[in-house]
N, C-alpha and C positions, 0 to 999 in steps of 0.2 A: 123586413121593419121592425125597426127598436119600437122597444114600447114607450121610450122618452120621449120621442118626436112624433107630431101628431101629422099627419098625411098633409105633404107642399110644404112643412116647416123645414128650416135649416136647422141642423147640430149647432150647438153656441162655439162661436171660438171662441179659440183659448185664451187665458189674461194675458195683457200685454205686459212688459215687462222685458228686465235686462237676465233672465233665468238663465239658465246653462244650455238651453236648446237654442238662445239668440246669441251668437258670437256677437253682434254689433254692440259696442264701448258703449257705453252712458254717454250722453253729452257732456256732463261734466268731466268725463276722461278723456276727453279729448283736446289737443291743444288749440288755440283759437285758428279760425280760416286764416293760412296763407302765414302761420307762423311752423318752422319747422321741429320736428320733435326732437329731441335729446340724440336718440339714436342716427338721427339724418344728419346733424351737425357733427356727430364723431364720425361717419361716414367720410363725410367734406374735409372735415380735418387731417384725418388719415388719409386721401386722395391729395389733400394739398402738399402734405409731409412728402408721399410717394415724387409727387411732380417737383418740388424741390430737391429732394435727392437726385433725382435722374438727370437734373438740369445741371448738379454740380459735377456728377460724375461726367457726364459729357464734357462738362467745359474743362475739369484739367485732364480727362483723355484726349484731348482734340489740342490743347495748347501749354500741354506739360513742357515739351522740348523748350518751346520756343520763350518759355519764361513770361509769356504772353494771358495765363490765367486769370479772369477776374477774381476768382476765389481766392488766390493767392494773392493778387493787391489788394485786395480788401483785408485778408491776414497782416501785411505788410502796414498796410495804412491804421489798421486799429495797433498794431504794434507801436507806432509811432506817436498815435494820439494817447496811447496809455502808457506811456513810455516802459513797456515790459512785454516780454515775451509771451505773448498768448497761443496756445494749444489750439492744433487745425481743426480737433473736435467741436471744441467750442465757438470756435468763427462759422462752424457747421451748422451748429443747433442754434447760431442766432442766424443765418439766412434762411435756416428752413421754418423754425418758429416766424420769420416775416413774412414768409407765404402761408402758413395757415393764421396768423393776424389779416393780412388781406382778405382770407375769406370771409372774414366776420365782419370788417369795414365795407366790404363791397356787397355783403349776405349773398355771397351762391347759396345755391337752393339743391345742386347737385354735385356728387364725386366728379364728374366730369367739369363742371363750374371751376371744382375744388383744386381739380389737376392741375387745370388752364391755368389757377392763380398761382398756385407752388411752381409751374414752370416759367413764369411770367419775371419773381421776384430776381432770380437772378440775369433775365435780359435784360431787365432795366437797370441792375446794376454792371453790366459788362458794356451798354451804352454810355455810361456815367464814368466808365471807369479808361483812363487813358494806359495806351499798350506801352508807349513812352515817348519821349521827345527828345531829337537828335540835341546833341548840342552844338553843332555845326550844321548850317544849312546848305547842301552844294550847292555851287555859282559857277 
C-alpha cells in the first residue's frame, strides 16, 4: 500500500485535457458534425476525376471506329461554338472537371459516391449527344 492513499480510497485520476497521452482532438479542432474534412473532399474529388477518366476512356475505346463517341461529339460541338480548334486534352479536362464539380453540388461524402458522380457526367452527355441523323429516311 502506498503512503499517499488511505485504506479504501482510490488514487486521484489524471487531469483531463488534450495532452500527448490523449489522441482525441479538441472539440474546436474537429469540423462541425456532418461536414466532411478537407482530406475527405480531396479524396472524393480524386475519385470523381478517376471516374470521369474511366468513362471517357471507355467511351472512346468502344466507339472510336464508328465515330459515335460522345467525347468526340462534344469536342466537335465546342469547336463549332467557339469557332476554333480546341485540343482534346482541354475537352478532357472540361468533362472531368464537370464530374468533380458535381460532387460539390450534390454533396458526395465518400470516394465511392464521388467515383459514381464522375462516371455519370459522360453518361449524361452520351444521352444528350445524338449519334447522327440520316439525311434520307428509308421508305
